[in-house]
Jmol script that loads the backbone (N, CA, C; Angstrom):
load data "model"
ATOM      1  N   MET A   1     168.539  91.241 -53.940  1.00  0.00           N
ATOM      2  CA  MET A   1     168.373  92.545 -54.538  1.00  0.00           C
ATOM      3  C   MET A   1     167.524  93.386 -53.595  1.00  0.00           C
ATOM      4  N   THR A   2     167.894  94.646 -53.459  1.00  0.00           N
ATOM      5  CA  THR A   2     167.112  95.522 -52.598  1.00  0.00           C
ATOM      6  C   THR A   2     165.815  95.921 -53.296  1.00  0.00           C
ATOM      7  N   LYS A   3     164.869  96.384 -52.507  1.00  0.00           N
ATOM      8  CA  LYS A   3     163.584  96.811 -53.058  1.00  0.00           C
ATOM      9  C   LYS A   3     163.775  97.983 -54.016  1.00  0.00           C
ATOM     10  N   LEU A   4     164.629  98.931 -53.654  1.00  0.00           N
ATOM     11  CA  LEU A   4     164.849 100.102 -54.493  1.00  0.00           C
ATOM     12  C   LEU A   4     165.457  99.712 -55.838  1.00  0.00           C
ATOM     13  N   LEU A   5     166.437  98.820 -55.841  1.00  0.00           N
ATOM     14  CA  LEU A   5     167.038  98.381 -57.095  1.00  0.00           C
ATOM     15  C   LEU A   5     166.012  97.624 -57.935  1.00  0.00           C
ATOM     16  N   ASP A   6     165.194  96.808 -57.295  1.00  0.00           N
ATOM     17  CA  ASP A   6     164.153  96.076 -58.000  1.00  0.00           C
ATOM     18  C   ASP A   6     163.166  97.043 -58.657  1.00  0.00           C
ATOM     19  N   ILE A   7     162.777  98.092 -57.931  1.00  0.00           N
ATOM     20  CA  ILE A   7     161.860  99.105 -58.487  1.00  0.00           C
ATOM     21  C   ILE A   7     162.506  99.784 -59.695  1.00  0.00           C
ATOM     22  N   ALA A   8     163.773 100.135 -59.574  1.00  0.00           N
ATOM     23  CA  ALA A   8     164.471 100.810 -60.669  1.00  0.00           C
ATOM     24  C   ALA A   8     164.559  99.923 -61.907  1.00  0.00           C
ATOM     25  N   ILE A   9     164.858  98.665 -61.705  1.00  0.00           N
ATOM     26  CA  ILE A   9     164.964  97.737 -62.838  1.00  0.00           C
ATOM     27  C   ILE A   9     163.605  97.536 -63.492  1.00  0.00           C
ATOM     28  N   GLU A  10     162.575  97.394 -62.688  1.00  0.00           N
ATOM     29  CA  GLU A  10     161.228  97.247 -63.256  1.00  0.00           C
ATOM     30  C   GLU A  10     160.848  98.470 -64.074  1.00  0.00           C
ATOM     31  N   ALA A  11     161.175  99.663 -63.579  1.00  0.00           N
ATOM     32  CA  ALA A  11     160.859 100.894 -64.309  1.00  0.00           C
ATOM     33  C   ALA A  11     161.651 100.962 -65.614  1.00  0.00           C
ATOM     34  N   ALA A  12     162.904 100.526 -65.575  1.00  0.00           N
ATOM     35  CA  ALA A  12     163.752 100.579 -66.767  1.00  0.00           C
ATOM     36  C   ALA A  12     163.261  99.634 -67.858  1.00  0.00           C
ATOM     37  N   LYS A  13     162.575  98.573 -67.484  1.00  0.00           N
ATOM     38  CA  LYS A  13     162.087  97.610 -68.473  1.00  0.00           C
ATOM     39  C   LYS A  13     161.113  98.238 -69.459  1.00  0.00           C
ATOM     40  N   ASP A  14     160.453  99.307 -69.069  1.00  0.00           N
ATOM     41  CA  ASP A  14     159.477  99.963 -69.938  1.00  0.00           C
ATOM     42  C   ASP A  14     160.106 101.027 -70.839  1.00  0.00           C
ATOM     43  N   LEU A  15     161.391 101.285 -70.671  1.00  0.00           N
ATOM     44  CA  LEU A  15     162.073 102.304 -71.473  1.00  0.00           C
ATOM     45  C   LEU A  15     162.478 101.734 -72.828  1.00  0.00           C
ATOM     46  N   PRO A  16     162.718 102.604 -73.799  1.00  0.00           N
ATOM     47  CA  PRO A  16     163.227 102.132 -75.096  1.00  0.00           C
ATOM     48  C   PRO A  16     164.565 101.403 -74.920  1.00  0.00           C
ATOM     49  N   ALA A  17     164.861 100.498 -75.837  1.00  0.00           N
ATOM     50  CA  ALA A  17     166.066  99.666 -75.752  1.00  0.00           C
ATOM     51  C   ALA A  17     167.341 100.496 -75.605  1.00  0.00           C
ATOM     52  N   GLU A  18     167.416 101.618 -76.324  1.00  0.00           N
ATOM     53  CA  GLU A  18     168.635 102.442 -76.253  1.00  0.00           C
ATOM     54  C   GLU A  18     168.851 102.979 -74.841  1.00  0.00           C
ATOM     55  N   MET A  19     167.761 103.404 -74.198  1.00  0.00           N
ATOM     56  CA  MET A  19     167.871 103.925 -72.833  1.00  0.00           C
ATOM     57  C   MET A  19     168.219 102.802 -71.860  1.00  0.00           C
ATOM     58  N   GLN A  20     167.662 101.619 -72.072  1.00  0.00           N
ATOM     59  CA  GLN A  20     167.995 100.479 -71.218  1.00  0.00           C
ATOM     60  C   GLN A  20     169.486 100.164 -71.318  1.00  0.00           C
ATOM     61  N   ASP A  21     170.022 100.171 -72.550  1.00  0.00           N
ATOM     62  CA  ASP A  21     171.451  99.910 -72.734  1.00  0.00           C
ATOM     63  C   ASP A  21     172.309 100.977 -72.069  1.00  0.00           C
ATOM     64  N   GLU A  22     171.879 102.228 -72.153  1.00  0.00           N
ATOM     65  CA  GLU A  22     172.631 103.312 -71.517  1.00  0.00           C
ATOM     66  C   GLU A  22     172.657 103.125 -69.998  1.00  0.00           C
ATOM     67  N   ILE A  23     171.507 102.803 -69.429  1.00  0.00           N
ATOM     68  CA  ILE A  23     171.427 102.579 -67.982  1.00  0.00           C
ATOM     69  C   ILE A  23     172.303 101.391 -67.584  1.00  0.00           C
ATOM     70  N   ALA A  24     172.233 100.311 -68.361  1.00  0.00           N
ATOM     71  CA  ALA A  24     173.038  99.122 -68.063  1.00  0.00           C
ATOM     72  C   ALA A  24     174.530  99.448 -68.117  1.00  0.00           C
ATOM     73  N   GLY A  25     174.936 100.224 -69.123  1.00  0.00           N
ATOM     74  CA  GLY A  25     176.338 100.608 -69.231  1.00  0.00           C
ATOM     75  C   GLY A  25     176.798 101.448 -68.058  1.00  0.00           C
ATOM     76  N   ILE A  26     175.955 102.375 -67.635  1.00  0.00           N
ATOM     77  CA  ILE A  26     176.287 103.219 -66.483  1.00  0.00           C
ATOM     78  C   ILE A  26     176.451 102.358 -65.235  1.00  0.00           C
ATOM     79  N   LEU A  27     175.519 101.448 -65.024  1.00  0.00           N
ATOM     80  CA  LEU A  27     175.578 100.588 -63.847  1.00  0.00           C
ATOM     81  C   LEU A  27     176.832  99.718 -63.864  1.00  0.00           C
ATOM     82  N   LEU A  28     177.147  99.143 -65.024  1.00  0.00           N
ATOM     83  CA  LEU A  28     178.351  98.312 -65.120  1.00  0.00           C
ATOM     84  C   LEU A  28     179.616  99.124 -64.889  1.00  0.00           C
ATOM     85  N   ARG A  29     179.683 100.328 -65.464  1.00  0.00           N
ATOM     86  CA  ARG A  29     180.862 101.172 -65.228  1.00  0.00           C
ATOM     87  C   ARG A  29     180.963 101.575 -63.764  1.00  0.00           C
ATOM     88  N   PHE A  30     179.821 101.853 -63.166  1.00  0.00           N
ATOM     89  CA  PHE A  30     179.794 102.222 -61.750  1.00  0.00           C
ATOM     90  C   PHE A  30     180.396 101.108 -60.897  1.00  0.00           C
ATOM     91  N   MET A  31     180.145  99.855 -61.303  1.00  0.00           N
ATOM     92  CA  MET A  31     180.659  98.702 -60.572  1.00  0.00           C
ATOM     93  C   MET A  31     182.053  98.285 -61.040  1.00  0.00           C
ATOM     94  N   GLY A  32     182.578  98.995 -62.048  1.00  0.00           N
ATOM     95  CA  GLY A  32     183.920  98.694 -62.537  1.00  0.00           C
ATOM     96  C   GLY A  32     183.979  97.513 -63.479  1.00  0.00           C
ATOM     97  N   GLU A  33     182.846  97.120 -64.075  1.00  0.00           N
ATOM     98  CA  GLU A  33     182.824  95.943 -64.930  1.00  0.00           C
ATOM     99  C   GLU A  33     182.519  96.255 -66.384  1.00  0.00           C
ATOM    100  N   GLY A  34     182.194  97.490 -66.696  1.00  0.00           N
ATOM    101  CA  GLY A  34     181.845  97.835 -68.070  1.00  0.00           C
ATOM    102  C   GLY A  34     183.044  98.350 -68.829  1.00  0.00           C
ATOM    103  N   GLU A  35     182.783  98.707 -70.076  1.00  0.00           N
ATOM    104  CA  GLU A  35     183.836  99.304 -70.885  1.00  0.00           C
ATOM    105  C   GLU A  35     184.042 100.749 -70.441  1.00  0.00           C
ATOM    106  N   GLY A  36     185.254 101.200 -70.491  1.00  0.00           N
ATOM    107  CA  GLY A  36     185.549 102.574 -70.111  1.00  0.00           C
ATOM    108  C   GLY A  36     185.968 102.678 -68.657  1.00  0.00           C
ATOM    109  N   GLU A  37     186.140 103.906 -68.238  1.00  0.00           N
ATOM    110  CA  GLU A  37     186.605 104.164 -66.881  1.00  0.00           C
ATOM    111  C   GLU A  37     185.486 103.991 -65.868  1.00  0.00           C
ATOM    112  N   ILE A  38     185.890 103.688 -64.643  1.00  0.00           N
ATOM    113  CA  ILE A  38     184.931 103.620 -63.539  1.00  0.00           C
ATOM    114  C   ILE A  38     184.459 105.039 -63.263  1.00  0.00           C
ATOM    115  N   TYR A  39     183.164 105.202 -63.158  1.00  0.00           N
ATOM    116  CA  TYR A  39     182.609 106.531 -62.917  1.00  0.00           C
ATOM    117  C   TYR A  39     182.851 106.944 -61.474  1.00  0.00           C
ATOM    118  N   GLN A  40     183.390 108.132 -61.293  1.00  0.00           N
ATOM    119  CA  GLN A  40     183.626 108.675 -59.966  1.00  0.00           C
ATOM    120  C   GLN A  40     182.600 109.774 -59.705  1.00  0.00           C
ATOM    121  N   LEU A  41     181.847 109.623 -58.635  1.00  0.00           N
ATOM    122  CA  LEU A  41     180.855 110.642 -58.281  1.00  0.00           C
ATOM    123  C   LEU A  41     181.553 111.918 -57.831  1.00  0.00           C
ATOM    124  N   THR A  42     180.956 113.039 -58.183  1.00  0.00           N
ATOM    125  CA  THR A  42     181.433 114.316 -57.668  1.00  0.00           C
ATOM    126  C   THR A  42     180.923 114.441 -56.227  1.00  0.00           C
ATOM    127  N   PRO A  43     181.494 115.341 -55.443  1.00  0.00           N
ATOM    128  CA  PRO A  43     180.978 115.532 -54.085  1.00  0.00           C
ATOM    129  C   PRO A  43     179.481 115.868 -54.071  1.00  0.00           C
ATOM    130  N   GLU A  44     179.045 116.653 -55.049  1.00  0.00           N
ATOM    131  CA  GLU A  44     177.620 117.006 -55.119  1.00  0.00           C
ATOM    132  C   GLU A  44     176.765 115.775 -55.422  1.00  0.00           C
ATOM    133  N   GLU A  45     177.244 114.927 -56.334  1.00  0.00           N
ATOM    134  CA  GLU A  45     176.512 113.709 -56.663  1.00  0.00           C
ATOM    135  C   GLU A  45     176.459 112.767 -55.463  1.00  0.00           C
ATOM    136  N   GLU A  46     177.574 112.671 -54.724  1.00  0.00           N
ATOM    137  CA  GLU A  46     177.584 111.835 -53.522  1.00  0.00           C
ATOM    138  C   GLU A  46     176.570 112.341 -52.504  1.00  0.00           C
ATOM    139  N   ALA A  47     176.498 113.665 -52.323  1.00  0.00           N
ATOM    140  CA  ALA A  47     175.535 114.245 -51.385  1.00  0.00           C
ATOM    141  C   ALA A  47     174.111 113.971 -51.843  1.00  0.00           C
ATOM    142  N   ASP A  48     173.850 114.120 -53.157  1.00  0.00           N
ATOM    143  CA  ASP A  48     172.522 113.834 -53.698  1.00  0.00           C
ATOM    144  C   ASP A  48     172.148 112.370 -53.492  1.00  0.00           C
ATOM    145  N   LEU A  49     173.106 111.485 -53.733  1.00  0.00           N
ATOM    146  CA  LEU A  49     172.856 110.056 -53.551  1.00  0.00           C
ATOM    147  C   LEU A  49     172.586 109.736 -52.088  1.00  0.00           C
ATOM    148  N   ASP A  50     173.370 110.303 -51.195  1.00  0.00           N
ATOM    149  CA  ASP A  50     173.151 110.086 -49.760  1.00  0.00           C
ATOM    150  C   ASP A  50     171.756 110.542 -49.347  1.00  0.00           C
ATOM    151  N   GLU A  51     171.327 111.700 -49.855  1.00  0.00           N
ATOM    152  CA  GLU A  51     169.998 112.213 -49.524  1.00  0.00           C
ATOM    153  C   GLU A  51     168.906 111.318 -50.106  1.00  0.00           C
ATOM    154  N   ALA A  52     169.101 110.852 -51.345  1.00  0.00           N
ATOM    155  CA  ALA A  52     168.119 109.965 -51.977  1.00  0.00           C
ATOM    156  C   ALA A  52     167.989 108.660 -51.195  1.00  0.00           C
ATOM    157  N   LEU A  53     169.101 108.116 -50.750  1.00  0.00           N
ATOM    158  CA  LEU A  53     169.063 106.880 -49.960  1.00  0.00           C
ATOM    159  C   LEU A  53     168.366 107.105 -48.620  1.00  0.00           C
ATOM    160  N   ALA A  54     168.628 108.250 -48.000  1.00  0.00           N
ATOM    161  CA  ALA A  54     167.981 108.573 -46.731  1.00  0.00           C
ATOM    162  C   ALA A  54     166.474 108.718 -46.931  1.00  0.00           C
ATOM    163  N   GLU A  55     166.065 109.367 -48.029  1.00  0.00           N
ATOM    164  CA  GLU A  55     164.637 109.505 -48.320  1.00  0.00           C
ATOM    165  C   GLU A  55     163.997 108.131 -48.516  1.00  0.00           C
ATOM    166  N   ALA A  56     164.677 107.254 -49.225  1.00  0.00           N
ATOM    167  CA  ALA A  56     164.144 105.902 -49.447  1.00  0.00           C
ATOM    168  C   ALA A  56     164.018 105.144 -48.128  1.00  0.00           C
ATOM    169  N   GLU A  57     165.016 105.283 -47.282  1.00  0.00           N
ATOM    170  CA  GLU A  57     164.962 104.609 -45.972  1.00  0.00           C
ATOM    171  C   GLU A  57     163.781 105.111 -45.138  1.00  0.00           C
ATOM    172  N   ARG A  58     163.443 106.396 -45.306  1.00  0.00           N
ATOM    173  CA  ARG A  58     162.311 106.965 -44.576  1.00  0.00           C
ATOM    174  C   ARG A  58     160.980 106.672 -45.273  1.00  0.00           C
ATOM    175  N   GLY A  59     161.046 106.016 -46.436  1.00  0.00           N
ATOM    176  CA  GLY A  59     159.828 105.691 -47.169  1.00  0.00           C
ATOM    177  C   GLY A  59     159.280 106.856 -47.961  1.00  0.00           C
ATOM    178  N   GLU A  60     160.123 107.837 -48.241  1.00  0.00           N
ATOM    179  CA  GLU A  60     159.696 109.024 -48.974  1.00  0.00           C
ATOM    180  C   GLU A  60     159.935 108.818 -50.464  1.00  0.00           C
ATOM    181  N   PHE A  61     158.879 108.389 -51.153  1.00  0.00           N
ATOM    182  CA  PHE A  61     158.965 108.134 -52.586  1.00  0.00           C
ATOM    183  C   PHE A  61     158.042 109.086 -53.319  1.00  0.00           C
ATOM    184  N   ALA A  62     158.296 109.263 -54.604  1.00  0.00           N
ATOM    185  CA  ALA A  62     157.431 110.104 -55.431  1.00  0.00           C
ATOM    186  C   ALA A  62     156.040 109.493 -55.494  1.00  0.00           C
ATOM    187  N   THR A  63     155.047 110.350 -55.539  1.00  0.00           N
ATOM    188  CA  THR A  63     153.670 109.879 -55.684  1.00  0.00           C
ATOM    189  C   THR A  63     153.463 109.413 -57.127  1.00  0.00           C
ATOM    190  N   ASP A  64     152.394 108.667 -57.358  1.00  0.00           N
ATOM    191  CA  ASP A  64     152.066 108.235 -58.718  1.00  0.00           C
ATOM    192  C   ASP A  64     151.913 109.437 -59.636  1.00  0.00           C
ATOM    193  N   GLU A  65     151.293 110.498 -59.129  1.00  0.00           N
ATOM    194  CA  GLU A  65     151.093 111.711 -59.918  1.00  0.00           C
ATOM    195  C   GLU A  65     152.435 112.339 -60.308  1.00  0.00           C
ATOM    196  N   GLU A  66     153.375 112.398 -59.373  1.00  0.00           N
ATOM    197  CA  GLU A  66     154.690 112.970 -59.664  1.00  0.00           C
ATOM    198  C   GLU A  66     155.439 112.131 -60.699  1.00  0.00           C
ATOM    199  N   VAL A  67     155.311 110.826 -60.593  1.00  0.00           N
ATOM    200  CA  VAL A  67     155.978 109.938 -61.557  1.00  0.00           C
ATOM    201  C   VAL A  67     155.367 110.122 -62.944  1.00  0.00           C
ATOM    202  N   ARG A  68     154.030 110.173 -63.027  1.00  0.00           N
ATOM    203  CA  ARG A  68     153.375 110.385 -64.314  1.00  0.00           C
ATOM    204  C   ARG A  68     153.806 111.719 -64.926  1.00  0.00           C
ATOM    205  N   ALA A  69     153.910 112.755 -64.118  1.00  0.00           N
ATOM    206  CA  ALA A  69     154.334 114.070 -64.613  1.00  0.00           C
ATOM    207  C   ALA A  69     155.753 114.017 -65.155  1.00  0.00           C
ATOM    208  N   MET A  70     156.637 113.300 -64.484  1.00  0.00           N
ATOM    209  CA  MET A  70     158.018 113.176 -64.935  1.00  0.00           C
ATOM    210  C   MET A  70     158.069 112.424 -66.262  1.00  0.00           C
ATOM    211  N   TRP A  71     157.324 111.319 -66.367  1.00  0.00           N
ATOM    212  CA  TRP A  71     157.296 110.547 -67.620  1.00  0.00           C
ATOM    213  C   TRP A  71     156.759 111.424 -68.741  1.00  0.00           C
ATOM    214  N   ALA A  72     155.695 112.177 -68.477  1.00  0.00           N
ATOM    215  CA  ALA A  72     155.082 113.034 -69.493  1.00  0.00           C
ATOM    216  C   ALA A  72     156.062 114.118 -69.943  1.00  0.00           C
ATOM    217  N   LYS A  73     156.827 114.648 -69.017  1.00  0.00           N
ATOM    218  CA  LYS A  73     157.794 115.690 -69.335  1.00  0.00           C
ATOM    219  C   LYS A  73     158.778 115.228 -70.397  1.00  0.00           C
ATOM    220  N   TYR A  74     159.152 113.947 -70.339  1.00  0.00           N
ATOM    221  CA  TYR A  74     160.133 113.398 -71.276  1.00  0.00           C
ATOM    222  C   TYR A  74     159.478 112.589 -72.398  1.00  0.00           C
ATOM    223  N   GLY A  75     158.145 112.689 -72.495  1.00  0.00           N
ATOM    224  CA  GLY A  75     157.436 112.036 -73.588  1.00  0.00           C
ATOM    225  C   GLY A  75     157.435 110.528 -73.508  1.00  0.00           C
ATOM    226  N   LEU A  76     157.496 110.009 -72.300  1.00  0.00           N
ATOM    227  CA  LEU A  76     157.520 108.544 -72.134  1.00  0.00           C
ATOM    228  C   LEU A  76     156.213 108.046 -71.550  1.00  0.00           C
TER     229      LEU A  76
END
end "model"
wireframe off; spacefill off
backbone 0.3
color backbone group
């Protein structure tokens, strides 16, 4: 497992069960193993994903303060 996927899974463990199930379903559909159609990224989503991966490769992650602000924004 990559470090980024491990970080994402660890973060998801603290979410409510419904959100964990939603994330799991999205991931399974993305891999073509869940119920429903395989999710196809839009060109914009592909560009966003490419940029996010490039940022991760450069070690550019959100600060603890930015993460706390994001969690607070959504009441988590």
